C-alpha positions, 0 to 999 in steps of 0.5 A, spaced: 565 589 105 561 585 111 564 579 113 561 572 110 560 567 116 561 560 114 554 557 112 552 553 118 555 558 124 550 560 129 547 567 126 550 574 132 544 577 129 537 578 125 540 575 119 545 571 117 549 572 110 554 567 106 556 566 100 555 560 096 555 557 089 564 558 089 562 566 091 556 567 085 550 567 089 549 571 095 545 568 101 541 573 106 537 569 110 532 572 116 533 568 122 529 570 128 524 564 126 518 563 127 516 570 126 522 573 123 519 580 123 521 585 119 523 590 124 528 595 126 534 591 127 532 586 121 531 592 116 538 594 118 541 588 117 538 587 111 539 594 108 547 592 109 547 586 107 544 589 099 549 594 099 555 591 102 555 586 096 552 592 090 559 594 086 560 590 081 564 582 082 561 575 082 556 574 085 550 573 080 544 573 084 542 573 091 537 568 095 533 570 101 530 565 104 528 564 113 529 560 117 523 556 120 517 553 119 514 561 117 518 565 111 516 572 115 508 575 120 511 581 117 513 588 120 513 589 128 507 592 130 508 596 136 513 600 132 507 602 127 505 606 133 506 613 132 512 614 136 516 610 131 512 609 125 515 615 121 521 612 123 520 604 122 517 606 115 523 610 112 527 605 114 523 599 111 522 603 105 528 606 104 530 597 104 525 596 099 529 601 094 535 598 096 533 591 093 529 595 087 536 598 085 540 592 086 544 591 080 543 582 080 536 578 080 535 577 087 531 570 088 526 568 094 523 562 097 518 562 102 515 558 106 508 558 110 506 565 113 509 571 109 504 576 111 505 584 112 511 587 111 514 580 109 511 580 103 512 587 101 520 585 102 519 578 097 515 583 092 521 587 092 525 582 089 525 578 082 522 571 082 520 568 088 519 560 089 514 557 094 512 552 099 505 548 098 504 550 104 505 558 103 500 564 104 501 570 102 497 576 104 497 584 107 492 584 112 494 591 114 486 593 113 484 589 118 488 593 124 485 600 120 491 601 116 493 600 108 500 597 106 504 602 103 509 599 099 504 592 097 500 598 094 505 600 089 508 593 089 503 588 087 499 592 082 505 591 076 506 585 078 499 581 078 493 587 075 489 592 078 484 588 080 487 582 084 491 587 087 485 591 091 483 584 093 488 582 097 489 589 099 482 591 101 480 585 104 487 583 108 485 576 106 490 570 104 492 567 099 495 560 098 501 558 093 497 555 087 493 562 087 499 566 087 502 562 082 495 562 077 496 569 079 503 571 077 506 573 084 510 566 084 515 563 080 514 556 082 510 551 087 515 545 091 516 541 097 523 544 097 523 553 095 530 553 097 531 547 093 528 550 087 531 557 087 538 553 087 536 550 082 534 556 077 540 559 079 544 553 077 540 552 071 539 559 069 544 564 072 550 561 074 553 560 067 551 568 066 556 574 067 555 578 073 556 585 069 552 583 063 546 581 068 547 587 072 546 592 065 540 586 064 536 587 071 537 595 069 533 594 062 528 590 066 526 594 072 529 601 068 522 603 068 518 599 073 523 601 080 523 608 079 516 609 078 515 604 084 519 609 088 517 615 086 510 612 089 512 609 095 514 617 097 507 618 095 504 613 099 509 614 105 507 621 106 499 618 105 500 613 111 503 618 115 500 625 114 492 622 113 492 615 115 495 616 122 492 621 123 484 618 123 483 615 129 480 608 127 487 607 125 491 608 131 485 604 134 486 598 131 493 598 133 491 599 140 486 593 139 491 587 136 497 589 143 490 588 147 489 582 144 481 584 142 477 586 137 477 593 134 471 598 135 472 603 129 468 609 128 469 610 121 473 616 123 
C-alpha cells in the first residue's frame, strides 16, 4: 500500500493522497493547479492511488477533488498527438476501468472547469458534488476529435439525447443544468464540504464489506458494459478518427493558438 501523507503536507507529485475520517475515507486531490491536467503522470498517480486501496478493509468510500479554482481543464493536448495518443488513451481508460470496478462509492467534488478528460474522470465516480460556478463539458469536437470515454459514460448518466448534445456541440453547461440532467448530485457553495457531509450522514456508519457488495450490485451490469464499449470506441478513435486530416489539423491548430482550417476529410 502506498504511504498516505498527512493532510496539509506538501505534495511531491501531481496527486495528494491521505486517509480521513479515522481512515474510513480515502482522499485523492489533483494537485497541479490551475489546470490540473489529466496527463500521463496524473493518470499513473491516480491509478496507483485507487489500486492501493482496492482490497477489503475499513475504507468506506473515496473523495476525489482538486486543488485550486478548477477541477481540471482536461487531458494534455500534446499527449493527444499521434506519437503519444495510443499510450495516453490506454492509460486513461485503464484508470477509468479501475474506478468503475473500485469496490466503494467514489464521491467527486468539482469547482470551476471540469472539461474533457477531467469530466471523464468525474463520470467514472459515483456521485458528483458541484460548486455554483462549476462548468461541465466535452469540448473535444472543437478540436476535430471526439471524447472516447465520455461517449460511453455520459449516455447512461443523463440519457442519449442530452449526451449527444454535449458530445456533438462541445458546449459547456453550468451546475444548475448539470443538476437538472442528473449529472450532479447537489450544488453547494463548498462542494468538498457537501461531499464530506454526505459521507458522514450516509456512508460512515455502513459496513465496508456491505458497501462493496452494494457497489457490485449497482454497477454489475453498468460497469462491464461501459468497459466493453470503451474498448470499441478506443479502436474507433485510434484506427479511424486519428487517420483523418482534420483531427490532426485540430490538434495542430490548438497548439499553434490559431483557428483550425477544416477540409472535411
